[in-house]
N, CA, C and O atoms as a MOPAC input file, in Angstrom:
PM7 MOZYME 1SCF
protein

 N     80.14500 1   -30.25000 1    29.73200 1
 C     78.82900 1   -30.72000 1    29.37900 1
 C     78.88000 1   -32.29700 1    29.55000 1
 O     79.70400 1   -33.05100 1    29.03200 1
 N     77.80500 1   -32.64300 1    30.40200 1
 C     77.70900 1   -34.07400 1    30.50700 1
 C     77.27000 1   -34.84700 1    29.49200 1
 O     76.67200 1   -34.25700 1    28.59200 1
 N     77.42200 1   -36.11600 1    29.39400 1
 C     76.95200 1   -37.01800 1    28.43600 1
 C     75.57800 1   -36.89300 1    28.21900 1
 O     75.20200 1   -36.63600 1    27.07500 1
 N     74.63400 1   -37.05300 1    29.26200 1
 C     73.29300 1   -36.95500 1    29.29500 1
 C     72.77100 1   -35.66500 1    28.66800 1
 O     71.87300 1   -35.70400 1    27.82600 1
 N     73.32500 1   -34.52500 1    29.07100 1
 C     73.01500 1   -33.23500 1    28.38500 1
 C     73.25800 1   -33.23900 1    26.88000 1
 O     72.42100 1   -32.83100 1    26.07400 1
 N     74.57500 1   -33.77300 1    26.51600 1
 C     74.71300 1   -33.82800 1    25.04900 1
 C     73.82800 1   -34.69200 1    24.31400 1
 O     73.39700 1   -34.36000 1    23.21100 1
 N     73.49200 1   -35.94300 1    24.94700 1
 C     72.52200 1   -36.76900 1    24.17700 1
 C     71.21200 1   -36.13000 1    24.17900 1
 O     70.56000 1   -36.31300 1    23.15100 1
 N     70.69800 1   -35.45700 1    25.05000 1
 C     69.40000 1   -34.65300 1    25.01100 1
 C     69.53100 1   -33.68100 1    23.93100 1
 O     68.70700 1   -33.69600 1    23.01700 1
 N     70.48300 1   -32.84300 1    23.94700 1
 C     70.63200 1   -31.74000 1    22.90800 1
 C     70.56800 1   -32.54900 1    21.44400 1
 O     69.69000 1   -32.23500 1    20.64100 1
 N     71.35900 1   -33.41500 1    21.18400 1
 C     71.32800 1   -34.16200 1    19.83300 1
 C     70.03800 1   -34.62600 1    19.59800 1
 O     69.57300 1   -34.42800 1    18.47500 1
 N     69.31200 1   -35.25000 1    20.49700 1
 C     68.00400 1   -35.96800 1    20.18200 1
 C     66.93700 1   -34.74800 1    19.90300 1
 O     66.12200 1   -34.85800 1    18.98800 1
 N     66.97800 1   -33.69600 1    20.65500 1
 C     66.19900 1   -32.47900 1    20.41600 1
 C     66.53300 1   -31.92200 1    19.04600 1
 O     65.59300 1   -31.54900 1    18.34400 1
 N     67.79500 1   -31.82600 1    18.58700 1
 C     68.14600 1   -31.14800 1    17.36000 1
 C     67.65400 1   -32.09500 1    16.21000 1
 O     67.21400 1   -31.57400 1    15.18500 1
 N     67.70000 1   -33.32600 1    16.31600 1
 C     67.26400 1   -34.33200 1    15.33400 1
 C     65.80900 1   -34.33700 1    15.18700 1
 O     65.32900 1   -34.41300 1    14.05600 1
 N     65.02300 1   -34.26000 1    16.27400 1
 C     63.65400 1   -34.47700 1    16.13300 1
 C     62.92100 1   -33.18700 1    15.99400 1
 O     61.71400 1   -33.27500 1    15.76900 1
 N     63.42700 1   -32.06700 1    16.08800 1
 C     62.73400 1   -30.63100 1    15.83200 1
 C     62.37300 1   -30.57800 1    14.48500 1
 O     61.21800 1   -30.23100 1    14.24100 1
 N     63.17200 1   -30.86800 1    13.49800 1
 C     62.61600 1   -30.55300 1    12.18700 1
 C     61.50100 1   -31.58600 1    11.77200 1
 O     60.61500 1   -31.23000 1    10.99600 1
 N     61.53800 1   -32.78800 1    12.25400 1
 C     60.40000 1   -33.68700 1    12.04400 1
 C     59.01900 1   -33.36200 1    12.63900 1
 O     57.94100 1   -33.61200 1    12.09900 1
 N     59.22100 1   -32.73300 1    13.90500 1
 C     58.06600 1   -32.27200 1    14.55100 1
 C     57.46100 1   -30.98300 1    13.76500 1
 O     56.25000 1   -30.82900 1    13.61000 1
 N     58.29600 1   -30.21100 1    13.36000 1
 C     57.69700 1   -28.88300 1    12.68400 1
 C     57.22000 1   -29.39000 1    11.21400 1
 O     56.23200 1   -28.81500 1    10.75500 1
 N     57.76600 1   -30.31100 1    10.50900 1
 C     57.27600 1   -30.79000 1     9.25900 1
 C     55.95400 1   -31.45500 1     9.40700 1
 O     55.07300 1   -31.28100 1     8.56500 1
 N     55.78000 1   -32.24400 1    10.49800 1
 C     54.52100 1   -32.96000 1    10.81300 1
 C     53.45900 1   -31.89100 1    10.92600 1
 O     52.40500 1   -32.04300 1    10.30900 1
 N     53.68000 1   -30.73200 1    11.73400 1
 C     52.69000 1   -29.67400 1    11.84400 1
 C     52.29400 1   -29.04400 1    10.65300 1
 O     51.12500 1   -28.69400 1    10.49300 1
 N     53.25300 1   -28.84900 1     9.71400 1
 C     52.98700 1   -28.17100 1     8.36200 1
 C     52.14300 1   -29.11500 1     7.62900 1
 O     51.11000 1   -28.71100 1     7.09600 1
 N     52.48900 1   -30.29800 1     7.56300 1
 C     51.67200 1   -31.22600 1     6.78900 1
 C     50.18500 1   -31.33400 1     7.25100 1
 O     49.25000 1   -31.29500 1     6.45200 1
 N     50.03900 1   -31.46900 1     8.57700 1
 C     48.76800 1   -31.54900 1     9.13000 1
 C     48.08000 1   -30.24200 1     8.89200 1
 O     46.92400 1   -30.33100 1     8.48000 1
 N     48.53000 1   -29.15200 1     9.05900 1
 C     47.76300 1   -27.89600 1     8.93100 1
 C     47.34300 1   -27.77500 1     7.36000 1
 O     46.22300 1   -27.38900 1     7.02600 1
 N     48.35100 1   -28.14200 1     6.44100 1
 C     48.01700 1   -27.99000 1     4.94700 1
 C     46.83500 1   -28.89100 1     4.60100 1
 O     46.07600 1   -28.57100 1     3.68600 1
 N     46.65600 1   -30.02100 1     5.31500 1
 C     45.52500 1   -30.88400 1     4.81400 1
 C     44.27900 1   -30.56400 1     5.28300 1
 O     43.29000 1   -31.13700 1     4.82700 1
 N     44.18000 1   -29.60800 1     6.25300 1
 C     42.77600 1   -29.04500 1     6.60900 1
 C     42.09000 1   -28.36000 1     5.60800 1
 O     42.68800 1   -27.55800 1     4.89100 1
 N     40.71500 1   -28.62300 1     5.46300 1
 C     40.06500 1   -27.85800 1     4.29900 1
 C     40.01200 1   -26.35700 1     4.79700 1
 O     40.10600 1   -26.18400 1     6.01200 1
 N     39.88900 1   -25.39200 1     4.07700 1
 C     39.45100 1   -24.05600 1     4.59100 1
 C     38.10500 1   -23.83700 1     5.06800 1
 O     37.14000 1   -24.44200 1     4.60000 1
 N     38.02700 1   -23.00100 1     5.97000 1
 C     36.65600 1   -22.58600 1     6.45900 1
 C     36.09500 1   -21.42300 1     5.83100 1
 O     36.73300 1   -20.71000 1     5.05600 1
 N     34.78100 1   -21.21300 1     6.19900 1
 C     34.15900 1   -19.88100 1     5.55200 1
 C     34.81100 1   -18.69100 1     6.05100 1
 O     34.92000 1   -17.68100 1     5.35700 1
 N     35.26900 1   -18.78200 1     7.28600 1
 C     35.99900 1   -17.51300 1     7.82800 1
 C     37.37500 1   -17.28300 1     7.05300 1
 O     37.88500 1   -16.16300 1     7.01800 1
 N     37.92200 1   -18.33100 1     6.46500 1
 C     39.15900 1   -18.08500 1     5.75300 1
 C     38.78800 1   -17.29000 1     4.43800 1
 O     39.66200 1   -16.57000 1     3.95500 1
 N     37.68700 1   -17.36100 1     3.89400 1
 C     37.42700 1   -16.66800 1     2.56400 1
 C     36.48900 1   -15.52900 1     2.68500 1
 O     36.53600 1   -14.67700 1     1.79800 1
 N     35.54600 1   -15.37400 1     3.76600 1
 C     34.61500 1   -14.43100 1     3.77500 1
 C     35.14400 1   -12.94600 1     4.00800 1
 O     36.10300 1   -12.80700 1     4.76800 1
 N     34.65800 1   -11.98300 1     3.48600 1
 C     35.13700 1   -10.62800 1     3.58200 1
 C     36.32000 1   -10.39500 1     2.97300 1
 O     36.89800 1    -9.34800 1     3.27000 1
 N     36.89000 1   -11.23900 1     2.07100 1
 C     38.25300 1   -11.16300 1     1.53900 1
 C     38.06500 1   -11.04600 1     0.00200 1
 O     37.04300 1   -11.44500 1    -0.55600 1
 N     39.12200 1   -10.47000 1    -0.65400 1
 C     39.16700 1   -10.23200 1    -2.11700 1
 C     40.42000 1   -11.27500 1    -2.39300 1
 O     41.39300 1   -11.40500 1    -1.65100 1
 N     40.18600 1   -11.97100 1    -3.59600 1
 C     41.29300 1   -12.81500 1    -4.08500 1
 C     41.56300 1   -12.52900 1    -5.49900 1
 O     40.62600 1   -12.52700 1    -6.29700 1
 N     42.84500 1   -12.27200 1    -5.90300 1
 C     43.02600 1   -12.12600 1    -7.39300 1
 C     43.31300 1   -13.56800 1    -8.00100 1
 O     43.88900 1   -14.41400 1    -7.31700 1
 N     42.96100 1   -13.78800 1    -9.10900 1
 C     42.96800 1   -15.07100 1    -9.77200 1
 C     44.29600 1   -15.02800 1   -10.55400 1
 O     44.57300 1   -14.13700 1   -11.35700 1
 N     45.13200 1   -16.12500 1   -10.23200 1
 C     46.41400 1   -16.27400 1   -11.12600 1
 C     47.64100 1   -15.81700 1   -10.36900 1
 O     47.57700 1   -15.33700 1    -9.23800 1
 N     48.72200 1   -15.98300 1   -11.02500 1
 C     49.99000 1   -15.43600 1   -10.48000 1
 C     50.13900 1   -13.93600 1   -10.42300 1
 O     49.51800 1   -13.26400 1   -11.24600 1
 N     50.82000 1   -13.41800 1    -9.62600 1
 C     51.13000 1   -12.00000 1    -9.72700 1
 C     51.78600 1   -11.76600 1   -10.86500 1
 O     52.78900 1   -12.43700 1   -11.11000 1
 N     51.33200 1   -10.75700 1   -11.78000 1
 C     51.95700 1   -10.31800 1   -13.04200 1
 C     52.46100 1    -8.99700 1   -12.88900 1
 O     51.94500 1    -8.18000 1   -12.12600 1
 N     53.54800 1    -8.74700 1   -13.66200 1
 C     53.97700 1    -7.36500 1   -13.79300 1
 C     53.00300 1    -6.61600 1   -14.60800 1
 O     52.50800 1    -7.13500 1   -15.60900 1
 N     52.67300 1    -5.29700 1   -14.19000 1
 C     51.73900 1    -4.52800 1   -15.03800 1
 C     52.44500 1    -3.83600 1   -16.09900 1
 O     53.63500 1    -3.54000 1   -15.99100 1
 N     51.66900 1    -3.54000 1   -17.23300 1
 C     52.36100 1    -2.87100 1   -18.28500 1
 C     52.51100 1    -1.48500 1   -18.04100 1
 O     51.86300 1    -0.93200 1   -17.15200 1
 N     53.44800 1    -0.78300 1   -18.88200 1
 C     53.56600 1     0.70100 1   -18.66900 1
 C     52.20800 1     1.36600 1   -18.92300 1
 O     51.89100 1     2.32300 1   -18.21700 1
 N     51.38200 1     0.92300 1   -19.88500 1
 C     50.13400 1     1.49600 1   -20.17100 1
 C     49.14900 1     1.45100 1   -19.18200 1
 O     48.23500 1     2.27600 1   -19.21100 1
 N     49.21900 1     0.47700 1   -18.18500 1
 C     48.36300 1     0.36600 1   -17.05800 1
 C     46.95600 1    -0.19400 1   -17.42500 1
 O     45.97900 1     0.04000 1   -16.71400 1
 N     46.89000 1    -0.93300 1   -18.54800 1
 C     45.59600 1    -1.37000 1   -18.98900 1
 C     45.58200 1    -2.78500 1   -18.89800 1
 O     44.94900 1    -3.34600 1   -19.79300 1
 N     46.18900 1    -3.59600 1   -17.93400 1
 C     46.12000 1    -4.98900 1   -17.77200 1
 C     44.87000 1    -5.49600 1   -17.26700 1
 O     44.25600 1    -4.85200 1   -16.41600 1
 N     44.41600 1    -6.64500 1   -17.73600 1
 C     43.17800 1    -7.33700 1   -17.25200 1
 C     43.46500 1    -8.05200 1   -16.15000 1
 O     44.48400 1    -8.74100 1   -16.08700 1
 N     42.61700 1    -7.96200 1   -15.19800 1
 C     42.96000 1    -8.74400 1   -13.74000 1
 C     41.46900 1    -9.22900 1   -13.38000 1
 O     40.45300 1    -8.54500 1   -13.50800 1
 N     41.54600 1   -10.57300 1   -12.89600 1
 C     40.15000 1   -11.11700 1   -12.47800 1
 C     40.21400 1   -11.32500 1   -10.90400 1
 O     41.24700 1   -11.73400 1   -10.37400 1
 N     39.14200 1   -11.04700 1   -10.22700 1
 C     39.01100 1   -11.16900 1    -8.76900 1
 C     37.72400 1   -11.92500 1    -8.32600 1
 O     36.64500 1   -11.85000 1    -8.91400 1
 N     37.96900 1   -12.63100 1    -7.25800 1
 C     36.74600 1   -13.12700 1    -6.59500 1
 C     36.52900 1   -12.32500 1    -5.17100 1
 O     37.43700 1   -12.44200 1    -4.34800 1
 N     35.60500 1   -11.67300 1    -4.89200 1
 C     35.15600 1   -11.02800 1    -3.70000 1
 C     34.10900 1   -11.90800 1    -2.95200 1
 O     32.98700 1   -12.06800 1    -3.43300 1
 N     34.46500 1   -12.45100 1    -1.82600 1
 C     33.72600 1   -13.47500 1    -0.96600 1
 C     32.88200 1   -12.71800 1     0.16800 1
 O     33.54800 1   -12.18400 1     1.05400 1
 N     31.69500 1   -12.63200 1     0.22300 1
 C     30.81500 1   -12.15100 1     1.19900 1
 C     30.50500 1   -13.13900 1     2.28000 1
 O     30.56700 1   -14.32900 1     1.97500 1
 N     30.15500 1   -12.77900 1     3.60100 1
 C     30.02800 1   -13.82600 1     4.52100 1
 C     28.56000 1   -14.56800 1     4.33500 1
 O     28.33200 1   -15.64400 1     4.88800 1
 N     27.63700 1   -13.92900 1     3.55100 1
 C     26.21900 1   -14.39600 1     3.55400 1
 C     26.04600 1   -15.33400 1     2.30400 1
 O     24.92100 1   -15.61000 1     1.88700 1
 N     27.17000 1   -15.80600 1     1.72900 1
 C     27.00800 1   -16.89200 1     0.57600 1
 C     26.90500 1   -16.02600 1    -0.62500 1
 O     26.48400 1   -16.62300 1    -1.61600 1
 N     27.17600 1   -14.80600 1    -0.78400 1
 C     27.22100 1   -14.09300 1    -2.02800 1
 C     28.53800 1   -13.89500 1    -2.45800 1
 O     29.33800 1   -13.73800 1    -1.53500 1
 N     29.04200 1   -13.85500 1    -3.70800 1
 C     30.39300 1   -13.35200 1    -4.11600 1
 C     30.18100 1   -12.57500 1    -5.34000 1
 O     29.11400 1   -12.50700 1    -5.95000 1
 N     31.37300 1   -11.94500 1    -5.68000 1
 C     31.36600 1   -11.12200 1    -6.87600 1
 C     32.59100 1   -11.63800 1    -7.71000 1
 O     33.67500 1   -11.86100 1    -7.17000 1
 N     32.38400 1   -11.80500 1    -8.95300 1
 C     33.51700 1   -12.15100 1    -9.92800 1
 C     33.64800 1   -10.72800 1   -10.64500 1
 O     32.72200 1   -10.22600 1   -11.28100 1
 N     34.94800 1   -10.11000 1   -10.46600 1
 C     35.14100 1    -8.79500 1   -10.79600 1
 C     36.14900 1    -8.80500 1   -11.98700 1
 O     37.15300 1    -9.47400 1   -11.74300 1
 N     36.12000 1    -8.28500 1   -13.07900 1
 C     37.08200 1    -7.96100 1   -14.04400 1
 C     37.48600 1    -6.55000 1   -14.18300 1
 O     36.65300 1    -5.65400 1   -14.31900 1
 N     38.93900 1    -6.31700 1   -14.14500 1
 C     39.26100 1    -5.01400 1   -14.30700 1
 C     40.21800 1    -4.78100 1   -15.20400 1
 O     41.03100 1    -5.68700 1   -15.38900 1
 N     40.33900 1    -3.62400 1   -15.90800 1
 C     41.31200 1    -3.15700 1   -16.70700 1
 C     41.99000 1    -1.99200 1   -16.12900 1
 O     41.35900 1    -0.94100 1   -16.02300 1
 N     43.29300 1    -2.07300 1   -15.71900 1
 C     43.98400 1    -1.16200 1   -14.92100 1
 C     43.24100 1    -0.87900 1   -13.68300 1
 O     42.98700 1    -1.77000 1   -12.87400 1
 N     42.91100 1     0.27500 1   -13.53200 1
 C     41.91700 1     0.64400 1   -12.30400 1
 C     40.60700 1     0.70900 1   -12.52900 1
 O     39.85300 1     1.05100 1   -11.61800 1
 N     40.13500 1     0.39100 1   -13.78000 1
 C     38.82400 1     0.56300 1   -14.13700 1
 C     37.99500 1    -0.76400 1   -14.12500 1
 O     38.38100 1    -1.67200 1   -14.86000 1
 N     36.82900 1    -0.95600 1   -13.30800 1
 C     36.07700 1    -2.08700 1   -13.26500 1
 C     35.34100 1    -2.18700 1   -14.50600 1
 O     34.57300 1    -1.29100 1   -14.85500 1
 N     35.56800 1    -3.40700 1   -15.30300 1
 C     35.08100 1    -3.68100 1   -16.39600 1
 C     33.59700 1    -4.18200 1   -16.33900 1
 O     32.64600 1    -3.66900 1   -16.92900 1
 N     33.57400 1    -5.29500 1   -15.50900 1
 C     32.46900 1    -6.14400 1   -15.05700 1
 C     32.31400 1    -6.74800 1   -13.87400 1
 O     33.21300 1    -7.49700 1   -13.49000 1
 N     31.18700 1    -6.55100 1   -13.09300 1
 C     30.93600 1    -7.34300 1   -11.91900 1
 C     29.77800 1    -8.38800 1   -12.13500 1
 O     28.66900 1    -8.04500 1   -12.54700 1
 N     30.12100 1    -9.72300 1   -11.82100 1
 C     29.16200 1   -10.61400 1   -11.96200 1
 C     28.86100 1   -11.37900 1   -10.64600 1
 O     29.73500 1   -11.89000 1    -9.94700 1
 N     27.61500 1   -11.40000 1   -10.40100 1
 C     27.09600 1   -11.98800 1    -8.95600 1
 C     27.26600 1   -13.38200 1    -9.06400 1
 O     27.09400 1   -13.94000 1   -10.14700 1
 N     27.62100 1   -14.06800 1    -7.94000 1
 C     27.80500 1   -15.61500 1    -7.73900 1
 C     27.37700 1   -15.97600 1    -6.36800 1
 O     27.42600 1   -15.14300 1    -5.46400 1
 N     26.97800 1   -17.13800 1    -6.18700 1
 C     26.83700 1   -17.70700 1    -4.83400 1
 C     27.99300 1   -18.68300 1    -4.55800 1
 O     28.55100 1   -19.33100 1    -5.44400 1
 N     28.30000 1   -18.72900 1    -3.26300 1
 C     29.39000 1   -19.83100 1    -3.04800 1
 C     29.03300 1   -20.39200 1    -1.76100 1
 O     28.32400 1   -19.79700 1    -0.95000 1
 N     29.58400 1   -21.67200 1    -1.55900 1
 C     29.49200 1   -22.43800 1    -0.46300 1
 C     30.67400 1   -23.41000 1    -0.37200 1
 O     31.11100 1   -24.00200 1    -1.36000 1
 N     31.13800 1   -23.53500 1     0.79400 1
 C     32.21700 1   -24.62200 1     1.11900 1
 C     31.48400 1   -25.86500 1     1.72200 1
 O     30.65900 1   -25.78600 1     2.63300 1
 N     31.85100 1   -26.93900 1     1.15400 1
 C     31.41000 1   -28.29400 1     1.63000 1
 C     32.79200 1   -29.23200 1     1.69500 1
 O     33.44700 1   -29.63900 1     0.73500 1
 N     33.00100 1   -29.42100 1     2.91200 1
 C     34.35000 1   -30.23300 1     3.05000 1
 C     35.39700 1   -29.58300 1     2.37800 1
 O     35.67700 1   -28.41100 1     2.63400 1
 N     36.08300 1   -30.33900 1     1.42300 1
 C     37.28900 1   -29.76200 1     0.69100 1
 C     36.94300 1   -29.19100 1    -0.77600 1
 O     37.77200 1   -29.00800 1    -1.66800 1
 N     35.51100 1   -28.93600 1    -0.85600 1
 C     35.17700 1   -28.48800 1    -2.10100 1
 C     34.56900 1   -27.04600 1    -1.90500 1
 O     34.04300 1   -26.65400 1    -0.86300 1
 N     34.72800 1   -26.29300 1    -3.10600 1
 C     34.09900 1   -24.88000 1    -3.13700 1
 C     33.12000 1   -24.91000 1    -4.13900 1
 O     33.50100 1   -25.24600 1    -5.26100 1
 N     31.86700 1   -24.61100 1    -3.96300 1
 C     30.78600 1   -24.62200 1    -5.04700 1
 C     30.62300 1   -23.20800 1    -5.36900 1
 O     30.44200 1   -22.42400 1    -4.43700 1
 N     30.66900 1   -22.72200 1    -6.74800 1
 C     30.41100 1   -21.48100 1    -7.17800 1
 C     29.15900 1   -21.56100 1    -7.97800 1
 O     29.02100 1   -22.37200 1    -8.89400 1
 N     28.21900 1   -20.67900 1    -7.60300 1
 C     26.88000 1   -20.79500 1    -8.30900 1
 C     26.71200 1   -19.53700 1    -9.16200 1
 O     26.38100 1   -18.50200 1    -8.58300 1
 N     26.91600 1   -19.52900 1   -10.53300 1
 C     26.65900 1   -18.44300 1   -11.27500 1
 C     25.19000 1   -18.09800 1   -11.32900 1
 O     24.30800 1   -18.93200 1   -11.12300 1
 N     24.97100 1   -16.83700 1   -11.61200 1
 C     23.72100 1   -16.32600 1   -11.62700 1
 C     22.93000 1   -16.84900 1   -12.77500 1
 O     23.59100 1   -17.35200 1   -13.68400 1
 N     21.60900 1   -16.82200 1   -12.89900 1
 C     20.72900 1   -17.34700 1   -13.91100 1
 C     20.93000 1   -16.52900 1   -15.09400 1
 O     21.24400 1   -15.34400 1   -14.98800 1
 N     20.74700 1   -17.16000 1   -16.33100 1
 C     20.85900 1   -16.60700 1   -17.62800 1
 C     19.40200 1   -16.26300 1   -17.94200 1
 O     18.48900 1   -17.07800 1   -17.81000 1
 N     19.23700 1   -14.97000 1   -18.37800 1
 C     17.87200 1   -14.46800 1   -18.71000 1
 C     17.72200 1   -14.52300 1   -20.24700 1
 O     18.47300 1   -13.87600 1   -20.97700 1
 N     16.67500 1   -15.35800 1   -20.74700 1
 C     16.47500 1   -15.43600 1   -22.17400 1
 C     15.13600 1   -14.99400 1   -22.55400 1
 O     14.17200 1   -15.28500 1   -21.84600 1
 N     15.01300 1   -14.31200 1   -23.62200 1
 C     13.53400 1   -13.68600 1   -24.01300 1
 C     13.03200 1   -14.78900 1   -25.22700 1
 O     13.61000 1   -14.89900 1   -26.30900 1
 N     12.12800 1   -15.38500 1   -24.91300 1
 C     11.60900 1   -16.24600 1   -25.91400 1
 C     10.03700 1   -15.87900 1   -26.15900 1
 O      9.25100 1   -15.83000 1   -25.21300 1
 N      9.69100 1   -15.65600 1   -27.34500 1
 C      8.27400 1   -15.17700 1   -27.82000 1
 C      7.81900 1   -14.01500 1   -26.81700 1
 O      6.68300 1   -14.00400 1   -26.34200 1
 N      8.65100 1   -13.16400 1   -26.56100 1
 C      8.29500 1   -11.94200 1   -25.81100 1
 C      8.21300 1   -12.07900 1   -24.32800 1
 O      7.76700 1   -11.18400 1   -23.61000 1
 N      8.66100 1   -13.23700 1   -23.88400 1
 C      8.60000 1   -13.65100 1   -22.39300 1
 C     10.08200 1   -13.84000 1   -22.05200 1
 O     10.84700 1   -14.47700 1   -22.77500 1
 N     10.43200 1   -13.26000 1   -20.93000 1
 C     11.65200 1   -13.32300 1   -20.31300 1
 C     11.70000 1   -14.51800 1   -19.24300 1
 O     10.93100 1   -14.58000 1   -18.28300 1
 N     12.66200 1   -15.42300 1   -19.51700 1
 C     12.68600 1   -16.46200 1   -18.55300 1
 C     14.15000 1   -16.65500 1   -17.96100 1
 O     15.14600 1   -16.55200 1   -18.67800 1
 N     14.20700 1   -16.93500 1   -16.63700 1
 C     15.49500 1   -17.11200 1   -16.24200 1
 C     15.85500 1   -18.71500 1   -16.32400 1
 O     15.00700 1   -19.59100 1   -16.15800 1
 N     17.05600 1   -18.93300 1   -16.56600 1
 C     17.43600 1   -20.42000 1   -16.76000 1
 C     18.76000 1   -20.46200 1   -15.79300 1
 O     19.80900 1   -19.83200 1   -15.92800 1
 N     18.38400 1   -21.39900 1   -14.77600 1
 C     19.43900 1   -21.55600 1   -13.74400 1
 C     20.58200 1   -22.36400 1   -14.28200 1
 O     20.44600 1   -23.25100 1   -15.12400 1
 N     21.74300 1   -21.99000 1   -13.72900 1
 C     22.91800 1   -22.61300 1   -14.17900 1
 C     23.48100 1   -23.69000 1   -13.10800 1
 O     23.24900 1   -23.54500 1   -11.90700 1
 N     24.15500 1   -24.66500 1   -13.55700 1
 C     24.67900 1   -25.67800 1   -12.36600 1
 C     25.73300 1   -25.09900 1   -11.80800 1
 O     26.47500 1   -24.34200 1   -12.43500 1
 N     25.90100 1   -25.43500 1   -10.46900 1
 C     26.89000 1   -24.95500 1    -9.65700 1
 C     28.33900 1   -25.62600 1   -10.27700 1
 O     28.40500 1   -26.69900 1   -10.87700 1
 N     29.37200 1   -24.79600 1   -10.00200 1
 C     30.61300 1   -25.31700 1   -10.40300 1
 C     31.40800 1   -25.81500 1    -9.09500 1
 O     31.63400 1   -25.05900 1    -8.15000 1
 N     31.76100 1   -27.00200 1    -9.13000 1
 C     32.37800 1   -27.67600 1    -8.01900 1
 C     33.90600 1   -27.86700 1    -8.31800 1
 O     34.35000 1   -28.54200 1    -9.24600 1
 N     34.69500 1   -27.12700 1    -7.33100 1
 C     36.16900 1   -27.14800 1    -7.47500 1
 C     36.60000 1   -27.64100 1    -6.02600 1
 O     36.03200 1   -27.32200 1    -4.98200 1
 N     37.73600 1   -28.49800 1    -6.14900 1
 C     38.42900 1   -28.78100 1    -5.04800 1
 C     39.22700 1   -27.59600 1    -4.54000 1
 O     39.82600 1   -26.89200 1    -5.35300 1
 N     39.26900 1   -27.33700 1    -3.24700 1
 C     40.04600 1   -26.17500 1    -2.71700 1
 C     41.16100 1   -26.61100 1    -1.66800 1
 O     40.88700 1   -27.45400 1    -0.81400 1
 N     42.30100 1   -26.08100 1    -1.73600 1
 C     43.27500 1   -26.44400 1    -0.58100 1
 C     44.22600 1   -25.29500 1    -0.63100 1
 O     44.56200 1   -24.69700 1    -1.65300 1
 N     44.70100 1   -25.00500 1     0.83400 1
 C     45.51400 1   -23.88800 1     1.03000 1
 C     46.92800 1   -24.36200 1     0.58800 1
 O     47.38200 1   -25.48200 1     0.82100 1
 N     47.56900 1   -23.35500 1    -0.08500 1
 C     48.95400 1   -23.57300 1    -0.45600 1
 C     49.77500 1   -22.24400 1    -0.17900 1
 O     49.20500 1   -21.18400 1     0.08000 1
 N     50.96700 1   -22.35700 1    -0.24200 1
 C     51.83700 1   -21.33500 1     0.11400 1
 C     51.36100 1   -20.07300 1    -1.12400 1
 O     51.36500 1   -20.31200 1    -2.33200 1
 N     51.03800 1   -18.96800 1    -0.62600 1
 C     50.70600 1   -18.03800 1    -1.60500 1
 C     49.05300 1   -17.73100 1    -1.73500 1
 O     48.60100 1   -16.73600 1    -2.30200 1
 N     48.30900 1   -18.69700 1    -1.15100 1
 C     46.85600 1   -18.40600 1    -1.37000 1
 C     46.06900 1   -19.87000 1    -1.24800 1
 O     46.41100 1   -20.66900 1    -0.37700 1
 N     45.08400 1   -20.14000 1    -2.10000 1
 C     44.32900 1   -21.17600 1    -2.26500 1
 C     44.34100 1   -21.82400 1    -3.57900 1
 O     44.24100 1   -21.03300 1    -4.51800 1
 N     44.43700 1   -23.03700 1    -3.87500 1
 C     44.42500 1   -23.58300 1    -5.23600 1
 C     43.10200 1   -24.31300 1    -5.56300 1
 O     42.70500 1   -25.22700 1    -4.84000 1
 N     42.45800 1   -23.92700 1    -6.59800 1
 C     41.19900 1   -24.47800 1    -6.89300 1
 C     41.57800 1   -25.28300 1    -8.06900 1
 O     42.27100 1   -24.82600 1    -8.97800 1
 N     41.01900 1   -26.74700 1    -8.03600 1
 C     41.16800 1   -27.66900 1    -9.01900 1
 C     39.91500 1   -28.17300 1    -9.38200 1
 O     39.05700 1   -28.45800 1    -8.54700 1
 N     39.74200 1   -28.32200 1   -10.83900 1
 C     38.58700 1   -28.85800 1   -11.42000 1
 C     38.96600 1   -29.60300 1   -12.68200 1
 O     39.33600 1   -29.00600 1   -13.69300 1
 N     38.87400 1   -30.84900 1   -12.60900 1
 C     39.24900 1   -31.79400 1   -13.66600 1
 C     40.80900 1   -31.54300 1   -13.88300 1
 O     41.58900 1   -31.81600 1   -12.97000 1
 N     41.21200 1   -31.08200 1   -14.95900 1
 C     42.65900 1   -30.84700 1   -15.34200 1
 C     43.00000 1   -29.40700 1   -15.12600 1
 O     44.17600 1   -29.04900 1   -15.19300 1
 N     42.12600 1   -28.64000 1   -14.89300 1
 C     42.36700 1   -27.08900 1   -14.69100 1
 C     42.58900 1   -26.85600 1   -13.15000 1
 O     42.05900 1   -27.47800 1   -12.22900 1
 N     43.51200 1   -25.79700 1   -13.07600 1
 C     43.83800 1   -25.19600 1   -11.69100 1
 C     43.87000 1   -23.67300 1   -11.70100 1
 O     44.24600 1   -23.04300 1   -12.68900 1
 N     43.49100 1   -23.14200 1   -10.64400 1
 C     43.59300 1   -21.80100 1   -10.62000 1
 C     44.04600 1   -21.36000 1    -9.10500 1
 O     43.66100 1   -21.95200 1    -8.09600 1
 N     44.80700 1   -20.37900 1    -9.10700 1
 C     45.47000 1   -19.91800 1    -7.87800 1
 C     44.72600 1   -18.69000 1    -7.47800 1
 O     44.61100 1   -17.72700 1    -8.23500 1
 N     44.19300 1   -18.73900 1    -6.20700 1
 C     43.64300 1   -17.45000 1    -5.56600 1
 C     44.66400 1   -16.78200 1    -4.64300 1
 O     45.20900 1   -17.44900 1    -3.76300 1
 N     44.92300 1   -15.56800 1    -4.80500 1
 C     46.04600 1   -14.86800 1    -4.08400 1
 C     45.01400 1   -13.77900 1    -3.27500 1
 O     44.09700 1   -13.19200 1    -3.84800 1
 N     45.32100 1   -13.63600 1    -1.93600 1
 C     44.57300 1   -12.59100 1    -1.21300 1
 C     45.04600 1   -11.35400 1    -1.52100 1
 O     46.25600 1   -11.14700 1    -1.61500 1
 N     44.16100 1   -10.44100 1    -1.70200 1
 C     44.57600 1    -8.94600 1    -2.01000 1
 C     44.37200 1    -8.26500 1    -0.72000 1
 O     43.30500 1    -8.47700 1    -0.14400 1
 N     45.26800 1    -7.45200 1    -0.16300 1
 C     45.15900 1    -6.73100 1     1.05200 1
 C     44.79000 1    -5.22800 1     0.80400 1
 O     44.65700 1    -4.45900 1     1.75600 1

């Protein structure tokens, strides 16, 4: 093997990890797009072992492409509650819009709109990390 070939080989071996690291860093800094979330179901939190009784409570977000989403609570295989939400990605933020609260005052039902919840979103290994002030929530895709 010539000196030129061995120098090229050493240079290639040294530079390859740095190049791949740079690609990973650049890819992880890109904010997610609507296509990354739409038509997908995400479990909230770390994967947990199920109890033998099979009555574990689990929470999910189901994102639809038209800006609607569903917050689903299950116990075992039974759906306990579905709550409609709106969702929108703006830059590196995910806005979740809870449905209005309906209150009955003096015999009249009035909807009261709620404020959207703004959370920073970024792709991490294993899913997406939502951050709001001091709280963090991991979304894991359910296939």
